[in-house]
N, C-alpha and C positions, 0 to 999 in steps of 0.2 A: 276180506285181508288181512294176514296177519300181521304181528308188529314188525317184522323186518321191510316187508314191503311199504308199510306205513312209517318208517323211521326213515326210511331211504328217500323220500318227497320232504325231508326235513332239513334244511342245510344246516351245517355247521361248521366249523372251524377248529382245525385238526391241530394238537399243540405239541406236533410232532416231526423231527425230521427222516423216518425211516421212510424208505426208498419202498419197502417192501408193505408196509401198512397202507401206504399212498396206495399203491397198484390194487393191493384186494380192496378196501373201500371204493375204489373205482371201478372196479370188476363187478363189483356186488350190486352197484348202481347207487351208491351213496352219492349225494351233492355235497360237496363241502371243499372249505379251501384250507390254506393250510399258512401256522407260523410258528418259526422256532422260537422257542420258550427255553433259557438256560436255567438247567434246575440241577441240581445233585442228583442223580436216579440211583447212587449206593443204597443195596440195602441194607439196613439197620440190623445188626446182631439179632437172630432169632426170628426175624421179623418174618411173619406167614405172607403168601401172595398176595393174599386178598388187602390185607392191613398195607403191603407194600403199595398196593396199585391206588388204593383209595389215598395213603399219602402224598404218592408222586403227582396224582391227578390233581389233588387241591392244590401242592405249589404251585405246580404249571398253571392251574386255572387264576391263582391268585396273582402271579407272576405276569400276567399275560395283561397287554396295554389296554387301556380305558376304552379304547375306540371297539374293542370285540365284547363289550358290554353293551347288550340291545337286543334287535331283530338282526337271525342269520341274514348272509346273502346268498344269491343262488348262484353259486359256481359250482360245476362238475368236475371231477377227474383231479382234484388237490392242488388248484392251480391258487397261489397265494394271491388274495385279491387287495388285503389290506382295509378289507371292509368292515362292517359289523358285524360281528355274530356269536356264538358259543364257544369257547376254550374248551377243548378234548384232549387230554392227554393219552 
């Protein structure tokens, strides 16, 4: 079993309002819930993509509601659950 298949079985919370991201993760078989997290996603001057992704993901994870800290829920296809899970930007 490769990493993609084992990861697809571990539910998480997607901290993104992107319909395309939800669609792609659903097609790939990932189990997830969504929550919209408001964060300034503007790149900083001279910020490289890797640093941008780490910074914005961290901002979103830290801004996530407290109920998202704990065990992930079991939801497929990106429907919002309001249940526990991991915030992923």
